[in-house]
Each structure stands twice: as C-alpha cells, then as structure tokens.
C-alpha positions in Angstrom: 3.0 -13.7 80.9 -0.4 -13.2 79.6 0.0 -10.2 77.3 -0.8 -12.4 74.3 -4.1 -13.4 75.8 -5.0 -9.8 76.6 -4.0 -8.6 73.1 -6.0 -11.2 71.3 -9.0 -10.8 73.6 -9.0 -7.0 73.0 -8.5 -7.4 69.3 -11.4 -9.7 69.2 -13.4 -7.0 71.0 -14.8 -9.1 73.9 -18.1 -7.5 74.8 -18.4 -8.6 78.4 -16.0 -8.6 81.3 -16.2 -9.4 84.9 -15.1 -6.6 87.2 -12.7 -7.2 90.1 -11.3 -5.3 93.0 -9.8 -2.0 91.9 -6.9 -2.5 94.4 -6.4 1.2 94.6 -6.4 2.0 90.9 -8.2 5.1 89.5 -8.3 6.6 86.0 -10.6 9.1 84.4 -13.3 7.4 82.2 -12.9 8.4 78.5 -15.8 10.7 77.7 -18.3 9.1 75.3 -16.7 5.7 75.5 -18.7 2.6 76.5 -17.9 0.5 79.6 -17.5 -3.2 78.8 -18.3 -4.2 82.4 -21.6 -4.0 84.2 -22.0 -0.4 85.2 -23.2 -1.4 88.6 -20.0 -3.3 89.2 -17.9 -0.4 88.0 -19.7 1.9 90.4 -19.1 -0.5 93.3 -15.4 -1.2 92.6 -14.3 1.0 95.5 -16.6 -0.9 97.9 -15.2 -4.4 97.3 -13.0 -5.7 100.1 -10.7 -8.7 99.5 -7.8 -10.0 101.5 -4.3 -10.2 100.1 -4.5 -14.0 100.4 -7.8 -14.1 98.5 -6.4 -11.9 95.8 -3.3 -14.0 95.4 -5.5 -17.1 95.0 -7.6 -15.4 92.4 -4.6 -14.2 90.4 -2.7 -17.5 90.5 -3.9 -18.6 87.1 -6.0 -15.7 86.0 -6.0 -11.9 85.6 -8.7 -9.9 87.4 -10.3 -7.3 85.1 -10.5 -3.9 86.7 -12.3 -2.0 84.0 -12.6 -1.8 80.2 -13.9 0.7 77.7 -14.6 0.7 74.0 -15.0 3.7 71.7 -17.9 2.2 69.9 -20.5 -0.4 70.8 -19.3 -3.7 69.5 -22.8 -4.6 68.1 -23.0 -1.3 66.1 -19.5 -1.0 64.6 -17.7 -3.2 62.1 -13.9 -3.3 62.2 -11.4 -2.3 64.8 -12.9 -0.7 67.9 -10.4 1.3 70.0 -10.3 -0.2 73.5 -8.9 0.4 76.9 -8.6 -2.5 79.3 -7.0 -2.6 82.8 -6.3 -6.0 84.4 -4.7 -6.9 87.7 -2.2 -9.8 87.3 0.1 -11.7 89.6 3.6 -10.3 89.9 6.2 -13.1 90.4 9.2 -10.6 90.4 10.8 -9.8 93.7 12.6 -6.6 92.5 11.7 -3.9 89.9 14.6 -5.0 87.7 13.2 -8.5 87.8 9.8 -7.1 86.8 11.3 -5.2 83.9 13.0 -8.4 82.8 9.8 -10.5 83.0 7.8 -7.9 81.0 10.5 -7.7 78.4 10.6 -11.5 78.0 6.8 -11.7 77.8 6.8 -9.7 74.5 8.4 -12.7 72.7 5.2 -14.8 72.9 3.0 -12.6 70.6 5.8 -12.5 67.9 5.2 -16.2 67.3 1.4 -16.0 66.7 0.4 -12.5 65.7 0.8 -11.8 62.0 3.1 -8.9 61.2 3.9 -8.3 64.9 6.3 -5.4 65.1 7.6 -3.9 68.3 7.5 -0.1 67.7 8.5 1.0 71.1 10.9 -1.2 73.1 10.2 -1.6 76.8 11.3 1.3 78.8 10.8 2.6 82.4 8.4 5.5 82.9 6.4 7.0 85.8 2.6 6.3 85.8 0.7 7.8 88.7 3.9 8.4 90.6 5.0 4.7 90.3 7.8 3.2 88.2 6.3 1.2 85.3 7.2 -0.4 82.0 5.7 0.7 78.7 6.0 -0.8 75.3 4.1 -0.6 72.0 3.5 -2.9 69.1 1.7 -3.1 65.8 0.2 -6.3 64.5 -2.5 -7.7 62.2 -5.7 -9.4 63.3 -7.4 -11.4 60.5 -11.2 -11.5 60.9 -14.0 -13.3 59.1 -16.1 -10.3 58.3 -13.9 -7.2 58.5 -10.8 -8.4 56.7 -7.4 -7.9 58.3 -7.4 -5.2 61.0 -4.2 -3.2 61.6 -3.9 -2.9 65.4 -1.6 -0.6 67.5 -1.2 -1.6 71.1 0.4 0.3 73.9 0.8 -1.5 77.2 1.8 -0.2 80.6 2.8 -2.7 83.4 2.8 -1.1 86.8 4.0 -3.2 89.8 1.7 -3.2 92.8 3.5 -5.5 95.3 2.6 -9.1 94.6 0.4 -8.0 91.7 0.7 -5.6 88.8 -1.7 -3.5 86.7 -1.6 -4.3 83.0 -3.0 -1.2 81.2 -3.7 -1.8 77.5 -4.6 0.9 75.0 -5.6 -0.4 71.5 -6.4 1.7 68.4 -5.4 1.6 64.7 -4.1 3.8 61.9 -7.6 4.7 60.8 -8.9 5.6 64.3 -5.9 7.2 66.1 -6.6 7.7 69.9 -3.0 8.4 71.0 -3.7 11.9 72.2 -6.6 10.7 74.4 -4.6 7.7 75.6 -1.8 10.1 76.7 -4.3 12.2 78.5 -5.8 9.2 80.3 -2.4 8.0 81.4 -1.9 11.4 83.1 -5.1 10.8 85.2 -4.0 7.4 86.6 -3.7 7.4 90.4 -3.0 4.7 93.0 -4.0 4.6 96.7 
C-alpha cells in the first residue's frame, strides 16, 4: 500500500495538492485551518463527474487527493505542521476481512524506513460515517535540514468504498496536540 508515501509526504508538508472527485465523501472543514488545495477546486468537488472506469484507471498507480488542510501556513511556520489529508485509493480487496488484512500488512513498510517508528494503536475495526473502517496510529521521527528531528503522531483511517477506499490521515505531534479536534472531525464524516 501507499501509506508510507502519504506519511512521508505529509511529514514533509507538501504545500500543493491536486483535488480529485469527492466520490461521496464529506467532512467538516477544521475552523481556522488552511486548505492545501486550490480553493476553487475544493468548492467544485461536488460538481465533478467521473465514471467508475475512469476512476479505476486514475487510481491504478496513484491516489487521488480529495482534500487536505494544514493548521499553519507552511511558509510561515517552522517545524511540524498538523495536517489532515484525505486520499482516494484503489481497493484490491474483495471482502472486508481481506481489506483489514491488506491494511494491516501495509503498516510494515514504514517500519523499515521511518526512524523510531512505533505502532501505538494496532489496526482495529471502527465505524466512520456509518461504514466499517480500519484505524491505526503510529509515532515516528522525521529528520529535517532546518527544524531538526520532528516527532510525528499519525492516525490513519481506511474506509472501503467499493473498488476504492478513503485513506484519512491526521498528523500532529506532542507539542501541538490536535487529537480532540481530530476526534470531532471524524464524527462529521459522511458518505453518499
């Protein structure tokens, strides 16, 4: 899976994203946070139409970013920036049990490359927006050139959506704890 790519990209605080079809996903925007996508694209997510075949082609080798937010503007804040990123990814599993197994196995990749990777919440099944999902959480270090080593806490929800799944990443750190807000936002997630 591509959790490693998403975790590294978020930790590096990518400042631009390309929006993709919302595919029936909705979540309240965190008040005062900054969208990392073009606002016009975010506003138009609900207007985009794409066929299932087109979506499958798009997701074969890539994820489709749905939306992302950062607590601070990347150009005005040094250090870790709490971030929320939702991606739509291809789901190769045919059953929910198979999906849980794939998500669980995907956690092994970051262990090999992320310094001090520690699984702090093993994958477990939860309900998100009325759908069964898998959640897990990890801590890890991200060495940077200018801000030293950043301690990162990542919570990831994986929500099956037929041939796709939503990967919902929440990142913060011990010095900027956003767990209460993240819990509130998870409670606002809805699917069409």
